[in-house]
C-alpha positions as CSV (number, residue, x, y, z in Angstrom):
1,X,50.4,23.4,-6.2
2,X,47.4,25.6,-6.4
3,X,45.7,26.9,-9.5
4,X,44.4,30.3,-10.2
5,X,42.2,31.2,-13.2
6,X,42.1,34.7,-14.5
7,X,38.5,35.9,-14.7
8,X,38.6,35.9,-18.5
9,X,39.8,32.2,-18.5
10,X,37.1,31.2,-16.1
11,X,34.5,32.9,-18.3
12,X,35.9,31.0,-21.3
13,X,35.7,27.7,-19.4
14,X,32.1,28.3,-18.4
15,X,31.1,29.5,-21.9
16,X,32.7,26.6,-23.7
17,X,31.2,24.1,-21.2
18,X,27.7,25.6,-21.9
19,X,28.3,25.4,-25.6
20,X,29.1,21.7,-25.5
21,X,26.3,21.0,-23.1
22,X,23.8,22.7,-25.6
23,X,25.1,20.4,-28.3
24,X,24.7,17.3,-26.1
25,X,24.6,17.3,-22.3
26,X,27.3,14.5,-22.1
27,X,29.7,16.6,-24.2
28,X,29.7,19.3,-21.5
29,X,30.7,16.6,-19.0
30,X,33.4,15.2,-21.3
31,X,34.8,18.7,-21.8
32,X,35.0,19.3,-18.1
33,X,36.6,15.9,-17.6
34,X,39.2,16.9,-20.3
35,X,39.9,20.1,-18.5
36,X,40.4,18.3,-15.2
37,X,42.7,15.8,-16.8
38,X,44.8,18.8,-18.2
39,X,44.9,20.3,-14.7
40,X,46.3,17.0,-13.4
41,X,48.9,16.8,-16.1
42,X,50.0,20.4,-15.6
43,X,50.2,19.9,-11.8
44,X,52.4,16.8,-12.3
45,X,54.6,18.1,-15.1
46,X,54.2,21.9,-15.2
47,X,57.0,22.4,-17.7
48,X,55.7,19.8,-20.2
49,X,53.2,22.1,-22.0
50,X,54.2,23.5,-25.4
51,X,56.2,26.8,-25.0
52,X,54.1,29.6,-26.4
53,X,55.7,32.9,-25.3
54,X,58.4,33.3,-22.7
55,X,57.3,31.3,-19.7
56,X,53.8,30.8,-21.1
57,X,52.8,27.2,-22.0
58,X,49.9,25.5,-23.6
59,X,48.5,22.1,-22.5
60,X,46.2,20.7,-25.2
61,X,43.0,19.0,-24.1
62,X,42.3,15.5,-25.2
63,X,39.4,15.0,-27.7
64,X,38.7,18.8,-27.9
65,X,40.3,21.5,-30.0
66,X,41.2,23.6,-26.9
67,X,44.2,24.2,-24.8
68,X,44.9,25.7,-21.4
69,X,47.3,28.6,-21.6
70,X,49.2,28.8,-18.4
71,X,52.1,30.2,-16.5
72,X,53.8,28.1,-13.8
73,X,55.2,30.0,-10.8
74,X,56.8,28.9,-7.6
75,X,53.6,28.9,-5.6
76,X,50.8,28.7,-8.2
77,X,49.9,27.9,-11.7
78,X,47.9,30.7,-13.4
79,X,45.5,29.7,-16.2
80,X,45.5,32.7,-18.6
81,X,43.1,31.3,-21.2
82,X,41.0,28.3,-22.2
83,X,41.8,28.8,-25.9
84,X,40.3,27.3,-29.0
85,X,43.4,26.1,-30.9
86,X,42.1,27.1,-34.4
87,X,40.9,30.6,-33.7
88,X,42.6,33.9,-32.9
89,X,46.0,32.7,-31.9
90,X,47.8,35.0,-29.4
91,X,44.7,36.9,-28.3
92,X,45.5,35.9,-24.7
93,X,48.8,37.8,-24.7
94,X,47.2,41.0,-23.6
95,X,46.1,39.2,-20.4
96,X,49.7,38.6,-19.3
97,X,49.6,42.1,-17.7
98,X,46.9,40.8,-15.4
99,X,49.1,38.2,-13.8
100,X,50.5,40.5,-11.2
101,X,53.9,40.0,-9.4
């Protein structure tokens, strides 16, 4: 299964990684590792994430207050957001129109 990140999700991933790297360089590495682990879990069990809205799910990251908001399709998994779990819930919903067919 291939992954596709919406541009906004990619920007969130990069920004959050930079944020943790500024705090401590190894935190940036650990954050990226947590994201990769979440990708692996989503790929293995795409329907295991917490249902958020319709066919949108959230896979929580280990050790960080973030989750990957995603939609699983037949040919791909689309990452809609790299969301902080305690800020602005639902802000990512406006991005669903960018998923395409």
